[in-house]
LUMVODREN-960008 format. One record per atom (N, C-alpha, C): x, y, z. Coordinates in steps of 0.05 Angstrom, whole numbers, plus 5000, padded with zeros to 4 digits. Layout:
# LUMVODREN-960008
XYZ
...
# end
This chain:
# LUMVODREN-960008
750859311563
751759181586
750258921591
751158771611
749958511618
747058551627
746358771639
743658811650
741658811628
742258941605
740258951584
740558721564
742858611562
743358401542
743658131554
741458021565
741557751575
738857621568
738557371575
736257211566
733657281581
733857411604
731457491619
730057261632
731557041637
730356801649
730456821679
728256761692
728156721721
728456421725
730756341733
731456051734
729955901756
729755641752
728255481771
729655421797
732255421798
733755361822
734855081825
734854931803
735754651804
738354611789
739254801773
741654771756
744254781773
744354951793
746955041805
748154821821
750854811820
752454611835
752054651866
751554431880
751254461909
753754581922
753254741943
755354871957
756455131945
755355211923
756155471911
754355701919
755455941916
753756171921
751456191901
751956091877
749856091857
747455921867
748055701879
745955531891
744655671915
746255801931
745255931955
743156151949
743656301927
741956531921
739956491900
740256291883
738456271859
735556221867
735056001881
732255931887
730956141906
732256241927
731056461942
730356701925
732056761906
731456981887
729056931871
728956681861
726556591846
723956641861
724056581887
721656601903
720756891908
722657081905
722157361909
720857501885
721057381862
720357511837
717357581835
715457401841
712657471837
711857731852
712557741878
711757981893
713258221884
715858201879
717458431871
716358551845
715858381825
714858481800
712058591802
710458481819
707758601824
708058881835
709758911856
710059171868
711259381849
713059291832
714359471813
712859511787
710659371784
709059371759
710959301735
712259081738
713958971717
712858711707
712858671681
711758431669
713458181677
712157991689
713557741697
711757511688
712757341670
711357111661
712456851674
710756741692
711656501705
710656261689
712056221666
711256031646
712755761648
714455731668
715755481673
718155431656
719755231664
722255151651
722154861646
722854771622
723154491615
726054431609
727254241623
729854131615
729353871600
729853871574
729053661556
731353461552
730753211556
732652991550
732052881522
734152861506
733752771478
734352471475
735652351496
736252071495
735751951523
735451681525
735151561551
737451621570
739951651559
742251721575
741951991587
741052181571
740552451581
738352461602
736452281599
734252271619
735352191646
737352031647
738651961673
739952211685
741152381669
742252631679
740052811688
737852821674
735552991682
734652911710
734552651715
733652551741
735552641763
738152671757
740052771777
739453061784
738853221763
738053501767
735453521783
733553341777
731053331792
731553291822
733353091829
733853041857
735353281870
737053411854
738453651864
736453861872
734553911855
732554111860
730754041883
729853781884
728153691906
729553731933
732153681934
733653711959
733654011968
733154191950
733154481957
730254581961
728354411958
725654501962
724254611937
725554571914
724354671889
722054501880
719954631870
717654491860
718254381832
718554121829
719454001803
717753761797
717553691771
716153451763
717753321740
717953051740
719152911718
716752831699
717252891673
715152841653
716052621634
714252451626
714852261605
714752401578
715752261558
715652361531
712852451523
710852291529
708052351521
707052601536
707752631562
706952861577
708153121567
710753101560
712253331549
710953421523
710353231504
709353311478
706453401480
705053311500
702253411504
702353701513
704453771529
704754041539
706054231518
707954111503
709454271483
709554111457
707354121441
707253951417
709154021395
710454251396
712454331375
715254241381
715654101403
718353991408
718953751390
721453691387
722353461371
720953211382
719453071366
718052821375
719852601384
722552621379
724352411387
725452441415
724452641431
725452671458
724852441476
726252421498
725852201517
724152271541
724052521548
722652621572
723752891580
722952971604
723753241613
723353281643
724653481653
724253581680
722653841677
720553891693
718954131691
719154281717
719854541716
719954721739
717854931735
715454911745
713255091740
713755371751
715555411770
715955671782
718155831768
719355711746
721155871730
719556061712
720956261701
719456451684
721256641669
720156861661
721757061646
720857331652
722757521650
722257801656
723857961636
723058211632
724758391615
726758531632
729258441631
731358541650
731658841649
731558971626
731859261624
729459401636
727059291634
724759411647
724959391677
725959161687
726259121715
728359321726
730559351712
732659531721
731659821723
730159911703
728960181703
727060211726
725360001731
723460011752
724760031779
726859881784
728359891809
729660161813
730660291791
731860551793
729660751801
727360741788
725160931794
724360901823
724060651833
723260611860
725260701880
727860671873
729960771891
729861071893
729361201871
729061501872
726561581888
724361431885
722061481901
722761481931
724561311938
725261271966
727761431975
728561621958
730661811967
733461761956
733761571938
736461521927
737161721905
739661761901
740761921879
742261741860
742461811835
744061651816
745261831795
747461741783
748761881762
748861701738
748061811714
748261661689
750561751673
751461591654
753661651636
756061761652
756661631675
758761721693
760761481697
763261531691
765261321694
767061391716
767661191733
769661221754
772461211742
773961431744
776561441731
778861371751
778261411776
780361361796
778961301823
779961121839
778861071866
781161011885
780861101910
783061061929
782061091957
783661001976
782961042004
784961232017
783961382036
785661582050
784561632078
786261562097
785461592126
782761452132
782561212120
780161052125
777761122108
777861342093
775661422076
776161322047
774061282033
774261192005
773361421986
774861451964
774261661945
774061551917
771961651902
771561571875
771461821858
773261831838
773362071821
772162021794
770462211786
769262201759
770262451744
769262491720
770062721704
769262981718
767062981733
765863221743
766163251773
766463041788
766463071817
767962841830
768662881856
769762671872
767762601893
767162341896
765262241915
766762121939
766062211963
767262101987
765261922001
766161682010
764361492022
765761332043
764161262064
765261082084
765060792075
762960732059
762460472049
761960472019
763060282005
762560261976
761759981969
759559951954
758759691944
759659671914
761459491909
762559461882
760759261867
758959381851
757159221834
757559301805
760159321797
760859421771
760959221749
759758991753
759458801732
762158701720
762258731694
764758651680
767258791690
766859031701
769059201709
769459201739
768159001753
768459001782
771358941791
772758781776
775558741783
777258981778
776659141758
778059391752
777659591775
775159611784
774559801806
775959701832
775959441837
777359331860
780359401860
781559371836
784359431833
784959731838
783059901831
783460181837
783860231866
782460071882
782660101912
785059931922
786559811905
788759651913
788059371921
785659281912
784559011918
784658841893
786558661891
786858521865
786858211869
785158121887
785257831893
783257671876
781757801858
780057651840
780057781813
779257631793
779157741765
776557661752
775757821732
773357781717
774157731687
772957521676
773557441648
771057461632
771157601609
768657631593
767957381578
765457311579
764457071564
761957161549
762157171523
760057281506
757857081499
755457181498
753157021489
751557171468
751257041445
749557151424
746657051427
744757231420
741957161421
740557251395
738357111387
736857181363
733957191369
732557401361
729757451368
727957411343
725757271347
723757231327
721457431329
719957471308
717757651309
715357521324
713257671328
711057581345
709357361331
709757321305
708157121291
708656831301
710856791316
711456521327
711456521357
710056711369
710156741398
709056501413
707156351400
705956121415
707155851407
709555861395
710755611386
711455431410
712455551431
712855411457
711855581479
710955461501
709855601524
712055651545
713755451550
715755471571
718555511559
720355601575
723155621567
724255331564
725455281541
726355001535
729454991538
730454831557
733254781561
733954511551
736354481540
737454201536
738754121562
739753881563
741553801585
744153951582
744954101603
747254291601
749954151595
751754321584
754554231581
756254331604
758954321600
760754391622
761054691625
760754851603
761155141604
758655291609
756455221596
754055371598
751655181599
749255301601
746855141603
745855061575
747355131554
746655051527
745055241512
744155171489
742455341471
739555301479
738255511485
735455511495
733555621474
731055551477
728855691463
727155821484
726956091483
725956251505
723556421496
721156371508
718956551504
719356791523
719957031512
720557261529
718057371542
718457531562
716157661575
714657851557
716057951536
714758121517
713157981495
713457711494
711957551475
713557441452
715857561446
717557451425
718857191433
719457021414
721056791419
723956861414
725756751430
728656811428
730156551429
732456541415
734156301417
737056391423
738456221439
741156281447
741456191477
743556261489
745856411478
748256221474
750256331460
752856201459
754256251486
756556141490
758156191514
761056181508
762056401495
764756401485
766556591501
768756491511
770656671525
771956851504
771957111510
773057311491
775157481505
776657631490
778757801502
777758071512
775758181498
774958461504
772258451520
772158601541
769758621557
767358751543
767958911522
765859051508
765558941479
766258691475
765858561450
762958461447
761358621433
758558571430
757858481402
759858381387
759358301360
757858031359
756358001337
755057741331
756457631305
756057371300
757457251278
755857041264
756556981240
755156761226
755656491240
758056451250
758656211265
756956181289
756556401304
754956401327
751956331320
750956461299
748256401290
747956111283
749856001268
749555721259
749455531283
751155581303
751155411327
748455431341
747555681344
745055721359
742655591344
742555641318
740255541303
740255231303
742655121301
742754821302
741854711328
742754841350
741854751377
738954791382
737855031374
735055091378
733254911361
734154861337
732454701318
732454401327
734454321341
734454041352
732354011373
731454231385
729354221405
726654281393
726654491375
724054581363
724554581332
723954361318
724754331290
723454531271
721154641279
719654821260
720555111261
722655171276
723655451277
724455531248
723755781241
724255881214
726056131217
728456121206
730256351209
729256601195
727356581177
726256811163
724656981182
723956871205
722357021224
724057181244
726657161241
728557311259
728457601252
728157771272
728058061268
730358221281
731758091299
733958231313
735958031324
738358131329
740457971342
742058151360
743258041381
744958191398
746858011413
748758121426
750557971443
750858111470
751057961491
751658061517
754157921527
755458041547
757957921557
757557861587
757857611595
757657531622
760157601637
759857671663
762157731680
762957481696
764557311683
765357051695
767757101713
767557011739
769757051757
771756811755
774156861764
776156651764
775556421784
773456461800
772656251818
770456071806
769356161784
767056011772
764556041789
764456241805
762156281823
761756581828
759556641841
759156921850
761156991871
761857241873
763457361895
761657551909
760857481933
759157651950
760357661978
762057871983
763557872007
764858142012
765658182037
767258412044
770058382034
771258602025
774058582017
775758512042
777658322038
779458262061
781558472064
781858652046
784058852046
783159142050
780759212042
779759492044
777359502061
777459592085
775059602103
772859772090
770459672093
768159812082
767559782053
769159602040
768759552011
767359282008
764959281996
763459031991
763658961961
764458711956
764558631928
762158451921
760758531900
758658361888
759558321859
761058121854
762458081829
762057801817
762657771792
762257511779
759357421778
757557621776
754757551777
753757481748
754657251739
753757151713
751256981719
750356831699
747956661702
748356471726
746256451743
743656571743
743356841758
745057031750
745157271766
742657431767
741157441744
738557591744
736657471765
736557211766
734757071785
735757121814
738257101818
739357121845
739557401856
739457601838
739957881846
738257971870
735657931871
734158021895
735057891921
735857641920
736757511944
739457601952
741257661932
743857781938
743458051951
741658211940
741258481951
740258471979
738558271985
737458252012
739558162032
741758052022
743957972040
746058182044
746058392028
748058602030
747958742057
745558802068
745658932095
747158772116
747158512115
748658352133
751658412131
752658432106
755458492102
756158772111
754358962106
754959232115
754959252146
753259102159
753259102188
755858972198
756758762185
759358642192
761658842190
761259022170
763459222165
763259452184
761159462201
760959672221
758859882216
757259852195
755160052189
752659992205
751660192220
749160162235
746860212216
745160012213
742860032195
740260002210
738160152201
735460122211
733560112188
731459952192
729459932171
728060202167
727660282142
726360532137
723260502140
722260642159
719360612166
717460692143
718160882128
716460972106
717260882078
718760662077
719560552051
717160482035
717160562009
714960501991
715860301970
714960051971
715959851952
714459861924
712360021923
710760021898
711560261880
712160191855
712660401835
710060501824
710160761816
707760871803
707060701779
704560611776
703860431754
704460551726
705160371708
705660451680
703160391664
702360581647
700160531629
701160391604
700060161598
700760001574
698160001557
698060171537
695660231522
694559981508
696359811498
695459581483
694459351500
694559381527
693359181544
690659261555
689859511550
687359611561
684959521544
682659511556
680159451541
679559701524
677759661504
677059881487
675760111503
674160041522
672860251539
674960401555
676960261565
679160391580
680860571562
681260471538
682860631519
681360891512
678760871507
677161101499
677161311522
676861211547
676861391570
679561531573
681761381568
684461501571
684961711550
684061651525
684561841503
682962101508
680662081519
679062321525
680462491546
681762351565
683262491587
685862611577
687262451559
689862541548
690062451519
689462631500
689462561472
692062441461
694362481476
696862371466
696862071466
695061941482
694861661482
693261561458
692161731442
690761661418
692461671394
694961741396
696861761373
698861531375
698461331357
700361101356
702961191342
705161161357
707761221346
709160971335
709160761350
710360511341
708060321333
707860271306
705660111296
706059821302
708559721302
709059441306
708159351334
708659511354
708059441382
705659601393
704459771377
702159941385
702760101410
704960251408
705860431430
705060721423
703860851442
702861121438
704761341446
704161581437
705761811444
705661851475
703361811486
703061851515
704961671531
705261421522
707161231536
710061321533
710761431510
713461521505
714061771522
712161951523
712562191540
712862111569
711161921578
711361831606
714061711611
715161551592
717861431596
719961651598
719761861583
721662081585
721562211613
719162241623
718762371649
719762181672
719861921666
720861731686
723961691684
725261821664
728161811663
729361731637
727761651617
728961571591
730161821578
732561791567
733862021554
734961951526
734561701518
735661611492
733561441478
734061381452
732261201437
732160921450
734460831458
734460561472
733060571498
733260801512
731860831538
728860821533
727860931511
725060921505
724360631497
725960501480
725360231472
725260041495
727160061513
727259871536
724959911555
723960151557
721760201576
718960151563
718760201537
716060191525
715859981503
718059881491
718259701468
717659851442
717560111442
717460261417
720060231402
719860121378
722360061363
723359781365
721959611380
722859331385
721359141367
719559231350
717959051333
719258971308
717658871289
718558761264
720358951248
719659211247
721159401231
723559511246
723859441272
726159531288
726659831286
724459981289
724660281290
724660411263
724360261241
724460391215
722360601211
719960551223
717860741221
717860951243
718260861268
717761031291
720161181301
722561101294
724961241305
724961541299
724361641275
724361921270
722262061288
719961931293
717862061309
718762071339
720061851348
720961851376
723262051379
724962081359
727062291360
725862561364
723762621350
722362881352
721162921380
720062701391
718862721418
720962761439
723162621437
725462661456
726462951454
726763041430
727763321425
725863521439
723263481435
721263671447
721263651477
721063401488
720763371517
723263451532
725563401521
728163461534
729163741527
727763871508
728564141499
731464141489
732063951471
734663931459
734363911429
736363991412
736163951383
735963661376
734763591354
734663311345
737463201340
739363371335
742163281330
743463191356
742263251379
743263161405
741862911415
739762821402
738462581410
740162331402
740662161420
742461941414
741061671418
742361461408
741261191411
741861091439
744361121448
745061001474
746861191491
747061451484
748761631498
750661771479
752261951490
754162111474
755761931455
755862031429
757361881409
755561701392
752961681399
751161511383
748861671372
749261931369
747162111357
746362001329
743762021323
742761901298
742462111276
741862361284
741562571264
743962741263
745462741241
747962891239
747563181234
745563251219
744963531214
742063551204
740863801206
738263851196
738463981169
737263871149
737663961121
737164261118
735064361130
734364641127
736564821138
737564741162
739664901174
742164891158
742764651147
745164621131
744964791106
742664801093
742164961069
742565261076
741365341098
741465631105
744365701111
745865531124
748665601130
750265611104
749665451084
751065451059
750465711044
747965791045
747066041031
748566281044
748566291071
749966511085
752866521079
754166291076
756966281070
757466381041
# end
């Protein structure tokens, strides 16, 4: 989905067109990230954003973005060619200058989503995974959502269904907006080039997207992308040689020393682009008590906290009486990251719990203790473990550790290894156990 397959950029707040909801929510969302990530114990790298001009003509456009951001109160600086290259010596020496937004940054979106879920549960929320809404309707003023296993009755529904928000709206008889899938491919480099650039590098944007970027992720890897291609299928997550060639050409024009041999993974995500070209954050004009949060494409990750903070206003307008929860706990239980501890701290932890002394993922130095903790926090799949701990996200992409993680999931969840999946039902990795297959053949 879009939540896990995006660039992870916390935008600076200067890109968005004036008068749009993107502009309304982006910069306030940016300002919420440092405290939110600190409370949730999520890695947030405030490493800044550079919009690089490659020609004097582009530098004039950069100055327009600078003024746009200044008008919104964004902390920005215009840099000369010499200042940019002093800050980022691996950029193309032919650049003309840049705009620098020091409060931009990066976060791991899947880690943030998991942390928000954990914190919601801490505060009394319930959630359902692997659950699809098959039918929705209104009856006598009430709203009903039917899944395979149960029917949920609600006075108020917040439609945050991403790519499928227009489908859910239509189930309720609300069909005044549509969502169009726009795919973006991304390519990830190994950690050997993690220091090639410090800040996220933007070109001067085009009409459809912000262009091909070079992105230092919060995890340390360098990433390049994305494309911005309108596609027919909402679940088209394919990558292509054509997509790679476009991305590499664009990224290399910014950072000439990029080496494709250092690429270890590729993926595609699909943006939920609305027919308005903007976010949709509003009460349904046709179904009382239905709130639409739709078309949340870029800079949706940055804007999300500010959008969420505005939802209570919409619910009050719809008639819901709300009170602040006096005992709300904003802090998530801290996560142990073994490879960030000092040697003394590691030794003390291993004495307390020997499972932290067993390295499961060699590429990222992730221990058994961290994987077990992730299971106890809600991870149920190999991807769930990878997104929470980075086990399997390194150079070998799980070639060494996946069998070991499969065994740990089997043990902790008390399920056969044949039921352990990559991302849910239908993606099981072990088709049969050789010993059991042999014994069944002998008995036959």
